[in-house]
N, C-alpha and C positions, 0 to 999 in steps of 0.2 A: 299553249304548248309550243309556240314558236318563239323565235328570238328576234324581236323587231328592231333592227338597227336603225330603222327610220325614225324611231322615237328617242334615240340617244343623242343628246345635244351637249357637246363638250364646251366648257368655258375656257378662258385664258387669262393670264395675269401679266401685267406690264410692270416692271420694276425700274424705278428711277434711282440713280446713285449720284451723290455729290462728289465733286472733284476734290482730291486731297490737297491740303495745304492752302485752302482758300483761293486756289487758282481761278482766275476769271478769264474766260475765253475772249479772244480779241473780237472787236466789233466786225460784223460781217459787211462785206462790200455790197453795194446795191446790186440786186439781181436783174438779169435781162428779162424782157417780157416773156420770152420762151420759157425761162426757168420758172417765172411766176405762174404761168399757165400749167406747167407740169406739176407744180406743187399743189395748185388748186384741184387738178384732176386727181391727185393722190388722196387729198382730203375727201373728195366726193366718193372715191372707191372705198375708203375706210368707213364713211358714213353708211354707204350702201350695204357693206358687210355687216355692220352693227344692226341695221334695220332688218336684214335678212334673218339674222340670229333671233331678233326679237319676234319677228313674225313666226318663225319655226317654233319657238318656245310657246307662244300663244296658241299655236295650232295643235299642240300635242293633246291627244285625247286618251284618257286613261280609263281602263276597264273598271266598272264598278266592283268594289270589294265587299264581301259579306259584312253586314253590321253585327254587333254583338246581340242585338235584339232578334236577329234572324237565325241564331244558332240552333234553337229548337231542340229536337231530338234526332237521333240517327235512325229511328224507325218506329213503326206502330206496334210491332210485336204480334200482330194478328191481322186477320182480314181475309177477303176472298182470294181465289187463285184461278188460273186459266190453264188449259191444255197447252202443250208446247206448239208454238207456231213462230216461224221466223219473222222478225220485225222488218217492216218496209219503210216506214217514215216516222219522224217525231215532230210534234207540233207543240210549241210552248207559247200560247197567246200573250201572256203577261210581258214577255220580252221580245215579241215579234219574231220568233224563230219558227221556220218551217223547212225541214230538210229531209230528203231521202237518206236512207241509212246504208252505209257501206258495212260489210262484214269483214272484220280484220282479226288476226290472231296474234302470233308471236314472231319476233325477229329471230334470226339465228342465234343471237346472244342471250335469248330468253326474255328480253324486254318486250313490252307490248307495242305492237305496230300502231302507228298513227297515220291519219290521212296525209297524202302528199301535199306539201306546201304549194307546189306548182299547179296542181289541178284540183285538190280536194279540200282547200281551206274553208270553203263554204258548205261542206258536207260533214255531218257527224257520222260516227262509226260505232256499231255495236260490237263489243268484244265477244267473238263467237264461241269462246270457251266458258262464257258465263250463261246463266239461265236466260231463256227467252223472256221478254217482258210479260209479266203476269204469271209465269211459272213460280212455284215455290223456290225460294232462293234469291240471290242477288243478280240482277241483270245490270250490266255496265255499258254505258254509252259515253263516248269521249268525243271531244272536238277541240280545235285550236281556238285560242283567245284572240290572236292576231297574227299578222305576217309582216314581212318587210313593207307591204303596200298599204296596210291598214287593218281595221277590225275584221275578225273572222266569225265563224258561225256561233261560237259560244262567248262572244265578246261581253255580252250582258248577263252571263250566267250568275254572277255574283249579286245581281240585283233582285233575284227571286226571293220570295218571302214564304214562310210557312202558310199553308192553306191554299196556295195557288196550284194550278193543275198542269199536268204534262200528259198529252195524248200520244200514244204510240199505236200506229196502225200495223196490224199483223197480216201475214200472208193469207190467213183463213178468212179475212174480211171483218174481223173483230177489231175494235179500237179499245185498247186498254187505257183506262183513265187513272192516272196516279195523282195522289195529293202530296205536295211537298210537306215534309215534317221538319226539315232543318237545312240550313246552308252554312257550311263551315269552311275555314281555311286552315291548311296544315303546312308546316314547313316540310320541304322535301326530305330533310334529314330525319324527320319524325313521322313519315307517312304511315298511316295505320292500315297497312295492306290487308290484314285479317278482317278489319271492319268493312273495308270496301269490297273485297273479293270473297269474303267468307260466305257461309250458307246459313242465313237466318231462317227461322221457321215460319216465314210468311213471304209473300210476293213483294220483293223490294226492287227499286230502281235507283241506281246511283249514276249521276251525271258528273263528268270530270273535265276540268280544263286547268291550264296554268293560271297562277295568280300571284299576288304580292309584288315585291320589288323585282326589278330586272337587274341582274348582275352583269355589268359590262365585261368584267374580267373573264368570266366563264362562258358568257353568251347564253345564259339560261335564266328563267324565272326561278325564284327561290322558294316559292310556295305552290300549293295545289288547291284549287277551289273545288269543293265537292257538294253537290246537291243530293240530299237524301229524300226519297219519296216511297210511298207504299201504295199498292193497288187499292183504289177506292171503289171502282165499278168498271163496267164494260158495256159496250154497245155494238151492235152489228150495223155495218154500213147499209144505208137505205138503198133499195134497188130502184133504178130509173128505167123507164120504158125506152 
């Protein structure tokens, strides 16, 4: 959901042109030692710049994108449900995610709020106008894929596979256990808002982040990665003395 300038590496082109009319430049006079040293230093600077570009290209890390095999289905269509309780944290063992949850709503222009890039890139956020996780309906949790400084909380979201689990801890002490049913990518021009934010007749969980190619001209990703999951079970946190 961020626009990572740190990952955009621009190329360059050098054009050589021949002199018209077969003109041959005159022979150069021998250069002084100082001039030769300056020329050598210039060559070294050019080589260092090329090396830096090569290192930067090699160091680019791209977020996993959903595979065709992971598309699965957008929901189970049935299953258990839980009473309303605000979500506290989300845990996705398969991709190493463990995050406390912010509760965010809408911006003044009607778009959905996202965590601050300056302080919330490592936190996911529950969309507070959606169902709470485990309630009948769709509960929506969002997070950034990366920032100007590197991967963010949902960097590996596209690597999830159907059958893997997502645990959401609720304020009432219950952990809602969701099973992933599908992982898909949609172009932002064809984002299926009704499917994502609609009200299915079962307890659904939808995780959202940016995906696909990054457009340098607009400064935005062109696609959205969505994980579809449905409530499989629940458990109450064990009490310790």
